[in-house]
C-alpha positions, 0 to 999 in steps of 0.5 A: 150159646153166643148170639150171632152179631147183626151185620152192620157198620156199628159206631166205629164203622160209621165214624171211619166212613165219615172220616174218609168222606171228610178227608177226601173232601178236604184234600179234594179227592174225587172218589167217583169213577171217571166217565169217559165218553164214546171213543175217549181213552181217559187220557187228557190232551194238552188243550183239555188241560188248559180249558178255562174253568175254576175248580172249587175242590180243596179248601175253597170253602175254607177260604170263603170262611176265612175271608168272611171272618177276615182271618189270616195265617192259615195254610190252605190247598186250592185249585184255581185258574190263572186269570191274570199274570202280574209283573214280578215284585222285586222289592226285597225277596223277589215274588212271581205274582198272578191272580187265580180264580178258585170259584166264581166269586173268589180270586186270590193274589198269589205271591210266589217267592222266586228267591226260594223256589223256581219260577212257575212257567204260566199262561193265563188259563192254566189250572194249578193246585197250590198250597200256601198261607192265606192272608185276608185282604179286602179284594179276596186274599193273598196266598203266599208261602207257596214254597219250602221253608229253608229254616224248616221251622214251618210247613212249606207250600208248593204249586203244582202245574202240568204235573210238576211241583214247584216248592 
């Protein structure tokens, strides 16, 4: 007669749960249910979308590690608030430039190639989700390759703003 198995996750189940938790953290996915206040339907108004706040989801922790180690060339995904819009860089390939705050202690310069991707219509205070290549600088770092690779030789990046992806 076979012994009945004990109920539990086992090693494989524990590894699966840890992998899911780690993946959701890396991708910035919040598994907690949204809490609506009284009279709220869960819909976000345009003014709420533009409420200034830095979000530390995504790879903000990785960016901190890369900054501390003075490392470059790593693709990261970050969420941040536009804190300053700079003039375009028109030397060579044209780049839309702006600063985002990804945490209280970290801002990044974004150099978005507008010869390869559409310009992102931005205002200071807008919240963005971005994927691009981090390059270390003394001032915090630069995020570039926020667009597709026309040669299809490397992973492309993108910028999401108001539900539209610019790549």
